[in-house]
C-alpha positions, 0 to 999 in steps of 0.5 A: 543739427541731427548730424551732430547728435551723436556727438552733442546730443542729449544722450551724448552729453549725458553719457560724457558727464557719465564718463567725467564722474568716472574720472572723478571716482578714479582720482582718489585711487590716481592719486594713491597710484602717484605716491606709489610712483613717486616711492619708486623713484619716479617722483621728479616732474611727476605731474609733467612726466606723461610715462609717470603719469600713465604708471600711476593710472596703471597703479590705480586700476587694480585698486579700482578692481578690488573695490568693485568687489563690494556689494553696494558698488552695484546698486550705485553703478546701476542708478548712474547708468540708468540716468545718464547711459540711455539704457532701458532700466529693465535691462539692469539688476537691482540690489547689491551683488551677492553672488560671485559671478554678480561681483566679478561682473560688477568689478569689470564694469567699475574698472571699465567705466573708471578707466575710460572716465579717467581717460576721457576726463584727462582728455577733456581737461587738458585738450579743451583749453588748448583746443580753444586757444589754438582757435583764438590765436588769429583773434588775440595778439595776447594769445600770439605773444604768450605762445612766442614767449613759450617758444612755439613761434611756428603757430604765429605764422601767417599761414598757421594763424589761418589754419589755427581756428580749423585745428582747434575745431578739429581737436574738439570734434576729435574729443567729442568722437573720443567721448562718444565712442568711449560713452557707446562702449559703455552703453553696450557693455552695461547690460552684460555686466550690470545686467541681471545674473540667472540668480538674480532673475530667480530671486525676482521670480520668487519676489513676484510669486511671493507677491502674487501669493500675497494679493491672492490671499487678501483677494481671498479675504476680501471675497470671503468677508464681504461675499458673506456680509452682502449675503447676510444683510440681503438675507436679513433685509429681504425678510424684514421687508416681507414682514415689515407690517406684521412683525416689528420685533423681528424687523428689529432683530434683523436690523440689529444683525445687519448692523452688527454684520456691517460693523464686523466687516467694515473692521475686517476691510480696515485691516485688509485696506491697512495691509495693502498700504503698508510699505513693506512686503506683507509676504516677506515673512513666514506665513506662520508669524502673521497671526490673525493680521488678515482677520479674526479667528475661532475665538470670533466664530460665536459672533459670526453664528449669532449674525450670519442669518441661518440657524446653525447647530454648532457642535465642538468636539474635544476640550474647549482648551484644546483650541489654544493649540491652534496656531493663529494662521490655522485659527484665521483660515478656519474662521474664513473657511465657516465663513464661506460655508455659511455664505453658500448656504445663504446664497444656494441654500434653497427658497429660505434659510436652511439649518446648518450643522457645524462641527468643530473637532481638535483632533490629535494632529488636525482641526476638523471642520464639518458643515452640512445643510439640506439641499435646496431646490436650486443647485448647490453652489452653482450661480451665474458666472460661477463662484470662487468661495469652494476654490478659496476653501480649497487654496486655504486648506491646501497652503496649510498642508490640509485637505478638503472635499465638497459636494452632495452627501446622502446622510440618514436625514436624506440629501445634504450638502457637506463640506468637509476640511481637515487642517494641520494644527501647526499650519505647516504641510511638513509636520503632517503625518 
């Protein structure tokens, strides 16, 4: 059976079916071609005249080529080729043909597929019954009588009857060879004609980059939200455990803070997980139009500061109404930056909660965030395995066209750790001066 696998194996059968589909798609064009041939004076005996049928076939191919320029022809052809031609899916392009080069390639494929499919379909429909009839002559008197009536008496001679089964089998094998050869030709041409063009590869790379950017943003959201919550909850729980027998009121306040922190974090996690489960790509639109889809903004800052686990001296410069000029994406990123700054204080601020000075100022064209806290005995923002918080702050600022600085700062009150971030109010880098 392995010897005949190239002719009748599963792959060969699927490619043969692919050619039959091409022949079926050619039929409307062929019928229009027969009308044109009949109008040109070749209508008499059209379906019994091989030259007339070849003329109709020749008239059909230009119409097929024109149809191949429609954008949706490529996805349909790619789907059929993937299923039936045995070509690795990665070698084929996705989506409609939009560029001129892609459309030219597609129409070349469409014409080749339907042209070869028409030929193979015609051979299959005509030769199969003929070959079976020839092979069955020695075994059927009715067949021999019909051939005699048709004037083919030579085929009922004794020597012809002896060779008839072999002749019929040879015709079937020849037909299978033609179909296998045409299928192999199509399989070799499909990556060239239906494969991705340079423009397709560029578009795919852009889609992958956009998807990675979305995943990166979601990872930052999860890191900042969950990391801050765990740090705050750990601090509150540790403090409550130490005074459990001496100060029940403090324990009650700590448990309340833990409850509020976890409730807020669960809501933020629901929002992020909801984005991960969406069918459409969340990063396909303009980042400025995302609003607060990934989390809260500056309007929720008071709740964050009230239950963050450290005392915060919050200052705001400018009219309270000035925060309304901050676009949602900047407001959301500013909230996350403050949250990450507080998380760093909780993790690295020394042996106990460190007082934090927070300044948020709305300037003429930018939003300024400054966070300062005394350095503890442990190195600031250094932990086993490293941290991603400050890197996330830098990425958030850079994506909006802003800038950030973090490090030890010698102020009037001694050595402190300072985080300073400036973000454009519009959230668009090109609008910064």
